[in-house]
C-alpha positions as CSV (number, residue, x, y, z in Angstrom):
1,M,42.0,71.0,4.1
2,I,41.5,73.6,1.7
3,I,39.5,71.2,-1.0
4,G,38.5,72.2,-4.3
5,I,35.6,70.9,-6.3
6,D,34.6,71.2,-10.0
7,A,31.5,73.5,-9.9
8,R,30.3,73.4,-13.6
9,P,27.2,71.3,-12.7
10,L,26.1,75.4,-11.3
11,S,27.2,76.6,-14.2
12,Y,24.5,75.5,-16.5
13,Y,20.9,73.6,-16.8
14,F,20.1,72.1,-13.1
15,A,19.7,68.4,-14.7
16,G,20.6,65.6,-12.2
17,I,24.1,65.8,-11.6
18,G,23.1,69.8,-10.4
19,H,21.0,68.9,-8.2
20,Y,23.1,66.2,-6.7
21,L,25.7,69.1,-6.6
22,L,23.5,71.9,-5.0
23,N,21.6,69.7,-2.3
24,I,25.5,68.6,-1.0
25,L,27.1,72.0,-1.0
26,D,24.1,73.4,1.0
27,V,24.6,71.2,3.9
28,L,28.7,71.1,3.1
29,Q,28.5,74.7,4.3
30,R,26.5,73.7,7.9
31,L,28.3,70.9,8.6
32,D,32.2,71.8,8.0
33,Q,33.4,75.4,9.4
34,E,36.9,74.4,9.4
35,N,38.0,73.6,6.0
36,T,38.5,76.1,3.0
37,Y,36.8,75.3,-0.1
38,Y,37.2,76.8,-3.4
39,L,34.1,75.5,-5.9
40,V,36.0,76.0,-9.4
41,S,34.0,76.4,-13.2
42,N,34.5,77.5,-16.6
43,K,31.7,80.7,-16.4
44,K,29.5,81.7,-14.1
45,I,28.3,79.8,-10.8
46,N,24.6,79.9,-9.7
47,Y,25.8,79.5,-6.5
48,R,25.8,81.8,-3.4
49,P,28.2,80.5,-0.6
50,E,26.7,81.9,2.4
51,N,30.4,80.0,4.8
52,P,33.3,83.1,4.9
53,R,34.8,80.0,4.3
54,W,34.0,79.5,0.9
55,H,34.9,81.2,-2.6
56,K,34.2,80.5,-6.3
57,I,36.6,81.0,-9.2
58,E,35.2,81.3,-12.3
59,G,36.6,81.1,-16.0
60,R,35.2,83.0,-19.2
61,A,34.6,80.4,-21.1
62,G,31.3,80.4,-21.5
63,R,30.6,77.6,-24.1
64,K,29.6,74.1,-22.4
65,L,31.7,72.1,-25.2
66,L,35.0,74.0,-24.2
67,S,34.3,73.5,-20.4
68,S,35.8,69.9,-20.4
69,L,39.2,71.3,-22.3
70,W,39.3,74.5,-19.6
71,M,39.3,72.1,-16.9
72,Q,41.5,70.3,-17.9
73,V,44.1,73.0,-18.9
74,F,43.5,75.8,-15.7
75,V,43.3,74.0,-12.6
76,P,46.0,72.1,-12.6
77,G,47.3,76.5,-12.2
78,F,44.2,77.0,-9.6
79,A,45.2,74.0,-7.6
80,R,49.0,75.2,-7.7
81,R,48.0,78.9,-6.8
82,Y,45.6,78.2,-3.8
83,R,47.3,75.2,-2.3
84,F,44.9,72.3,-3.1
85,D,44.5,69.7,-0.6
86,I,41.8,67.6,-2.5
87,F,40.2,67.7,-5.8
88,W,36.4,66.6,-5.9
89,G,34.9,65.5,-9.8
90,P,31.3,65.1,-8.4
91,R,30.6,64.3,-12.4
92,H,32.8,61.2,-13.6
93,H,35.7,63.4,-14.3
94,L,38.8,65.1,-12.8
95,P,42.0,67.8,-14.3
96,L,44.7,64.9,-15.2
97,L,47.3,67.3,-15.5
98,M,47.2,68.3,-11.8
99,S,50.2,67.8,-9.1
100,K,50.0,64.1,-8.0
101,R,50.6,66.0,-4.2
102,V,46.4,67.0,-4.3
103,K,44.0,64.0,-3.5
104,R,41.7,62.9,-6.1
105,V,37.9,61.8,-5.2
106,V,35.6,61.3,-8.1
107,T,32.0,61.0,-8.2
108,V,30.5,58.0,-10.7
109,H,26.3,58.5,-11.5
110,D,26.2,56.3,-14.3
111,L,28.4,54.2,-16.8
112,V,25.7,55.0,-19.9
113,H,28.7,55.5,-22.3
114,L,29.7,51.8,-21.6
115,R,26.0,50.5,-21.7
116,Y,23.9,52.7,-23.4
117,P,26.6,54.4,-25.7
118,E,23.9,54.9,-28.8
119,T,22.1,57.1,-26.8
120,M,25.0,59.7,-26.1
121,K,25.7,62.3,-28.5
122,P,28.7,62.2,-30.2
123,A,30.9,64.8,-28.4
124,N,30.1,63.6,-24.5
125,L,30.6,59.8,-26.0
126,I,34.5,61.2,-26.6
127,L,34.6,63.3,-23.7
128,E,33.6,60.0,-21.5
129,R,35.9,58.0,-23.1
130,I,39.0,60.0,-22.9
131,L,38.2,61.3,-19.1
132,M,36.7,59.0,-17.6
133,K,39.0,55.3,-17.1
134,R,42.1,57.7,-16.6
135,S,40.2,59.7,-13.9
136,L,38.2,56.8,-12.3
137,E,42.5,54.9,-12.5
138,T,44.2,58.0,-11.0
139,A,41.4,59.0,-7.8
140,D,42.5,58.1,-4.6
141,A,38.5,57.6,-3.8
142,V,35.5,56.6,-6.0
143,I,32.0,57.9,-4.9
144,A,30.0,55.8,-6.3
145,V,25.9,56.9,-5.8
146,S,24.2,53.6,-5.9
147,Q,25.3,49.6,-5.7
148,A,24.8,49.4,-9.7
149,S,27.1,51.7,-10.8
150,A,30.1,50.6,-7.9
151,L,29.5,47.2,-9.6
152,D,29.3,48.4,-12.9
153,V,32.7,50.5,-12.1
154,T,34.1,47.1,-11.1
155,G,33.2,45.1,-14.0
156,F,34.7,47.9,-16.4
157,Y,37.7,49.1,-14.8
158,R,39.7,46.0,-13.6
159,K,42.1,48.5,-12.9
160,V,40.1,50.5,-10.2
161,D,41.2,48.8,-6.8
162,P,37.4,47.9,-5.4
163,K,38.6,48.7,-2.2
164,R,38.2,52.7,-3.2
165,I,34.6,52.5,-4.1
166,H,32.7,53.7,-1.5
167,T,28.6,53.9,-2.3
168,I,27.0,56.9,-0.6
169,Y,23.4,56.8,-2.1
170,S,22.0,60.6,-2.4
171,G,19.2,62.4,-0.8
172,V,15.5,63.6,-1.5
173,P,16.3,66.8,-3.9
174,Q,15.3,69.4,-1.7
175,W,12.2,72.2,-3.5
176,P,12.7,75.9,-3.2
177,E,11.4,77.7,-0.9
178,G,7.7,79.2,-1.0
179,Q,4.6,78.9,-1.9
180,D,2.9,76.2,-4.5
181,D,1.8,77.7,-7.5
182,A,-1.9,77.4,-7.3
183,D,-2.8,78.6,-10.8
184,F,0.0,76.0,-12.6
185,I,-1.7,73.5,-10.9
186,R,-5.0,74.7,-11.6
187,T,-4.3,73.2,-15.4
188,L,-3.4,70.2,-14.8
189,P,-6.4,67.4,-15.8
190,P,-7.9,65.6,-13.4
191,Y,-6.1,62.3,-13.8
192,Y,-2.6,61.9,-15.4
193,F,0.2,59.4,-15.5
194,L,3.5,61.3,-15.6
195,F,7.0,61.1,-16.6
196,V,9.6,63.6,-16.0
197,G,13.2,62.7,-16.9
198,T,15.2,64.1,-20.6
199,M,13.5,62.7,-23.7
200,E,16.1,60.6,-25.3
201,P,15.8,56.7,-26.0
202,R,17.6,55.3,-22.5
203,K,14.6,56.9,-21.2
204,N,12.4,54.7,-22.7
205,I,9.7,57.2,-23.3
206,A,8.5,55.0,-26.6
207,G,7.8,51.8,-24.8
208,I,5.6,54.7,-22.3
209,I,3.7,55.8,-24.9
210,S,3.2,52.5,-26.1
211,A,1.7,51.2,-22.8
212,F,0.0,54.0,-21.9
213,E,-2.3,53.3,-26.1
214,R,-3.2,50.1,-23.9
215,L,-5.1,51.1,-21.3
216,P,-8.4,50.3,-22.0
217,P,-10.6,54.0,-22.7
218,E,-13.3,52.3,-20.7
219,A,-11.4,52.0,-17.4
220,Y,-9.0,55.0,-18.2
221,D,-10.2,58.4,-19.9
222,G,-7.0,60.2,-18.2
223,Y,-3.5,61.9,-19.9
224,L,0.2,61.2,-19.6
225,I,2.0,64.4,-19.0
226,I,5.8,64.2,-20.3
227,V,8.1,66.9,-18.7
228,G,11.5,67.3,-19.5
229,E,14.9,68.7,-21.9
230,T,14.6,67.4,-25.0
231,G,17.3,64.8,-25.7
232,W,19.4,62.9,-28.1
233,K,17.8,61.0,-30.7
234,I,13.9,61.8,-30.8
235,N,12.6,60.9,-34.0
236,E,11.2,58.1,-32.6
237,L,9.8,59.9,-30.1
238,K,7.9,62.1,-32.5
239,A,6.6,59.0,-34.2
240,C,5.3,58.2,-31.3
241,L,3.6,61.4,-30.3
242,R,1.7,61.4,-33.9
243,N,-0.4,57.8,-32.7
244,P,-3.6,59.5,-34.1
245,K,-5.3,57.2,-31.2
246,L,-3.9,58.8,-28.7
247,G,-5.3,62.8,-29.8
248,D,-4.5,65.6,-27.3
249,R,-4.5,62.6,-24.5
250,I,-0.3,63.8,-24.6
251,I,0.3,66.6,-22.7
252,L,4.5,67.7,-23.3
253,K,5.7,70.1,-20.9
254,G,9.3,70.0,-22.0
255,Y,11.6,71.6,-18.8
256,I,9.1,73.4,-16.2
257,P,10.5,75.5,-13.2
258,R,10.8,73.3,-9.9
259,R,7.9,74.7,-8.5
260,H,5.7,73.6,-11.3
261,L,6.9,69.9,-10.8
262,K,6.6,69.7,-7.4
263,G,3.4,70.2,-8.2
264,L,2.6,67.6,-11.1
265,Y,4.2,65.0,-8.7
266,Q,1.8,65.7,-6.0
267,N,-1.5,65.7,-8.6
268,A,-0.3,62.5,-10.1
269,A,-1.7,59.0,-10.2
270,C,1.2,57.7,-10.8
271,L,5.4,58.6,-12.0
272,V,5.5,56.0,-15.4
273,F,9.4,55.3,-14.9
274,P,10.5,52.2,-17.0
275,S,14.1,53.4,-18.0
276,F,16.9,50.9,-19.4
277,Y,19.7,52.4,-17.5
278,E,20.1,55.0,-14.6
279,G,22.4,55.3,-12.1
280,F,20.5,56.1,-8.9
281,G,16.8,57.9,-11.0
282,F,16.0,60.8,-8.6
283,P,12.5,61.2,-10.2
284,I,11.5,57.8,-8.2
285,L,12.9,59.2,-5.0
286,E,10.9,63.0,-6.0
287,A,7.6,61.0,-6.3
288,M,7.8,58.6,-3.2
289,A,8.5,61.8,-1.2
290,F,4.7,62.8,-2.3
291,G,3.0,59.7,-1.8
292,T,3.2,59.2,-5.6
293,P,2.9,55.6,-6.5
294,V,5.8,55.1,-8.8
295,I,6.5,52.2,-11.5
296,T,10.0,51.8,-12.7
297,S,12.6,49.3,-14.1
298,N,13.2,45.4,-12.4
299,T,17.2,46.4,-13.8
300,A,20.4,48.6,-13.4
301,S,20.1,50.9,-9.9
302,M,16.2,51.2,-10.1
303,K,15.0,48.3,-8.2
304,E,17.9,49.2,-5.3
305,I,16.8,52.9,-4.8
306,A,12.7,51.9,-5.5
307,G,12.9,48.4,-3.0
308,D,9.9,47.1,-2.2
309,A,8.2,51.1,-2.4
310,A,7.4,50.9,-6.5
311,L,6.0,48.1,-9.0
312,L,9.2,47.1,-11.0
313,V,8.8,46.2,-14.0
314,D,10.6,45.0,-17.2
315,P,11.4,48.0,-19.5
316,Y,11.8,45.9,-23.0
317,R,8.6,44.5,-22.1
318,V,5.5,46.9,-22.7
319,E,2.6,44.9,-21.9
320,D,4.7,45.3,-18.6
321,I,4.2,48.2,-18.0
322,A,0.3,48.6,-19.5
323,G,-0.1,46.2,-16.8
324,A,1.5,47.9,-14.0
325,M,-0.7,51.4,-15.7
326,R,-3.9,49.0,-15.1
327,R,-3.4,48.2,-11.9
328,I,-2.6,51.9,-10.7
329,I,-5.4,52.2,-11.7
330,G,-7.8,49.7,-10.4
331,D,-5.9,48.9,-6.6
332,A,-7.0,51.3,-4.3
333,E,-5.4,49.1,-1.6
334,L,-1.9,48.7,-3.7
335,R,-1.8,52.3,-4.0
336,S,-1.6,52.3,0.0
337,R,0.6,50.0,0.7
338,L,3.4,51.9,-2.0
339,N,2.6,54.9,-0.2
340,R,3.5,53.2,2.9
341,E,6.5,51.4,1.8
342,A,8.1,55.0,0.4
343,A,7.3,56.4,4.0
344,S,9.8,53.9,5.7
345,R,12.4,53.6,2.9
346,L,13.0,57.1,2.2
347,P,15.2,57.8,5.3
348,L,17.7,55.5,4.0
349,F,18.5,58.7,1.5
350,S,19.9,61.6,3.3
351,W,22.1,64.6,1.8
352,Q,22.8,64.7,6.0
353,K,24.5,61.2,5.9
354,C,25.7,61.9,2.0
355,A,27.6,65.3,3.1
356,E,28.9,63.5,6.7
357,A,30.2,60.4,4.0
358,L,31.8,62.8,1.6
359,M,33.7,64.5,4.3
360,E,35.4,61.3,6.1
361,I,35.6,60.1,2.4
362,F,37.8,64.0,2.7
363,Y,39.8,63.3,6.0
364,R,40.7,59.7,4.8
365,V,42.2,60.1,1.3
366,C,44.3,63.2,3.1
367,S,45.3,60.7,6.2
368,H,47.3,58.7,3.8
């Protein structure tokens, strides 16, 4: 088989989908020594294949907003020139004008544009509405990263045959090789709660800050560290950060390298991740992998991914979040139990299993 892959998530800032694609490709290169792969992007791809059967096709349209147009216009021609048998879109979209001879596989991470459209930038919302529906309806196979996302697809897109939808869990994102950054770790406060994710309304950061404010000072004098890129509509968050009661106890780290993020997870009292909606939620697995307790939402995919290895809360009830934070502070046995549950649950999430299931889908759609 000759397989084309939309590699645009590897051309920009590595968010969740970038890590998803990076980890799968690392396994696929080792796993598949028979088929030929082409990584396709509108600009330079920040990934170096070691398998000699892997190639890169890089365009010159650097602006991110133009990448979707570039994909629709140029990739059908690449598919003809290099005789793709399959094209895999790991980020919701497919080239719609590609020859019907080419089999199509698309991965769905979430349906934010339908669940929480008000949290998206207008340009991204328009692209999702235009491209995602048609991509799902024309795909020979749809990969959902969680059962919750699979149910969203069948619920919102009635023309998508449920038999074509396959739930394949992601693995735990890998960490760069090398020693931990001891100098960075020494700058961390001795006790802190941690949030990791893009700073946008869907992540419920305002709720986390309100819950943090409710912790009794006589029981907790630690910090809240917020890590992530600045997203869309953050005025409410800025207002929360000006809370004089909290002083300097909220630390904004912004985007940080993964070697720093590793140290933050390892030394945190707890990850607080009560998003209103997630298609998967990589920070949950990352924290669990380090034995760090997790507080997350009892909605969408989060309860599916965390299982019994986290404290589940109603993200719309600040008191629920604050109560869970108080429990983490005061209950050592609870922390130990969550650690044990996390260790038993993590084997469900394997990049090896994910890549093997993806290859099985490639062979299946090619045989029809």
